N, C-alpha and C positions, 0 to 999 in steps of 0.2 A: 588421494586424500585417506586418512587412516577412517575408518569409518566406525570407529569406537570414540561414541558422544563426550565420552571424560575426557578421552586424552586431546581432542580439537574441536570443544562444544562449539563456538564462536562459527565456525566453519560447516561444522553440522546443522545449526538453524540456520544458514544462510541455506545451504542445502534444502532444505526440507525446507522454507519458505520457497522456495524456490521451483520446488515439486509441485505444491500448494496450487502454484501460478499456472505452470507451466500446462498441468493435467488438464486442463481445463480452454486453456485457448493454443489453439492450432496453431496462430503465429505469433508466439511467444518471444523469439530472439526478435521484433521489432518495438520494443518496449522498455524501457530503464524499469528498475523497481523500486522501491524504497517500502520499508517497515513503519506502516500507520498505527498509533494506539491510536482506539478510541475516545472521545469526551464528550462529556456534555450529554449525556444516555446513549450515546450510539457507543456502548463498549466493545471493546474485544478489540484483540490484532489483527488486522486486515494488509495483504500484501495489494500495493498501490501498483499497477504498471502505467506508464504515460508515455506517449510518446507527439513528437512537433506535426509531422507531417502524415496522417491528419491529425490536427489537435484532439485528443481524446485521450481519455482516463478509464481505466478499467479498475473495478475495485472486487477484492478476494479476500471478502472478510475469512476468518481462517482461525478451528478452537486453539484455543492457548494450552491443553494440554497436550494433544501432540503432533499441532502444527499441518495439523491438514484441513483441507477446504471445508469449512464450516455450511456453506450453502457457494450456489453459483453465484458465479461472475456476473460480476453488473457491466456492462459497458453506458460511459457515460461521453456524448459529443454535441455536436450541435444540432442533432436532429431530437436528446431526448431531457436536453441537460434546460432547467427550470432555475437554477440560482447556482451563483457561484460566489463564495467570501472569502476573505478573510478577516480571523476572528481576532480580538483585539489580546487577546494569548498567544498570537502566532499560528496559530491551528489555522483550519478549514472548514465552510460547509460547503457541500456539494446536496443538490437537490435536483430530482431527477421531475421529467414531466408526470411520471407513474405516483408520486406522491413520497419519495423514498429519499432520506434524506439523512448524510452521513456527516458529523463531526470528528473529526480528527488531528492528530498532529502529527510529524515527522521529528521524532528528538534526533539528534546527531548521533546519539549513541543508546540506542534502546536495549534493554535490559531484558532477557525474554529467558524465563526460564520453559522448561518440556520433559514429560513423563516416560520414561524409556517404560518403565511398566510400576504395578501399584507401590515398589516401595523408593523407584530411584528416579529422583527427578535433578536435570541438569539444567545449572542456568550459564547464561553464557551472555556478555554483550557485547553489540553487533557494530563495527564503526560503519555508521554511513553518513559521515559531516561534507564531504564532497558532494555526496546524493541528495543531500537535502536541502542543500542552497543547491542545486542542478533544478530539484522540483520547484522550490519558491521561483526559481527562475520561468519555469513552465505555467507555473497558476497564473503568473501576472500575464503572458501569454497572454491562456486560455482564456483570463477573464476580459484580455482588453477581445479578445476577439469575439469573444460572445457579443460585447458590449458596441459591434462594432467599429472600434479605433484602431485594428489589426484586421487582417484578412486573413480567410481561416484558407490555410493553405495545405 
């Protein structure tokens, strides 16, 4: 991969988002990743890792300027989830037992800008259409496991 962001901005954005997630999660390869955008007061870019077995989410907030982790990633599973909901606009709300609430959307083609330095900003649109659909299927499964209509595996 070309390391010049202006040559391949979408791949550079993906690599930086992966790095923000992977640097915090020891078994990062166990998760599928999507880029989430904050909504309704939960602003900001997030890398969201998810897996079906065991069913869990990891939400890693990212600094929109440099695409680095902006705070520690939060693991959400059957031990600490308080609420899962699909919002009327197609987004999601996830709340933990400690009071953290995340509201986010998973766009099929998010546009993400990042700052290379004080004078240069590069924008890219990443294609995550199939991942967005897979995430929606996962969230259906996750919500059903929390409600007890499916088994946690």
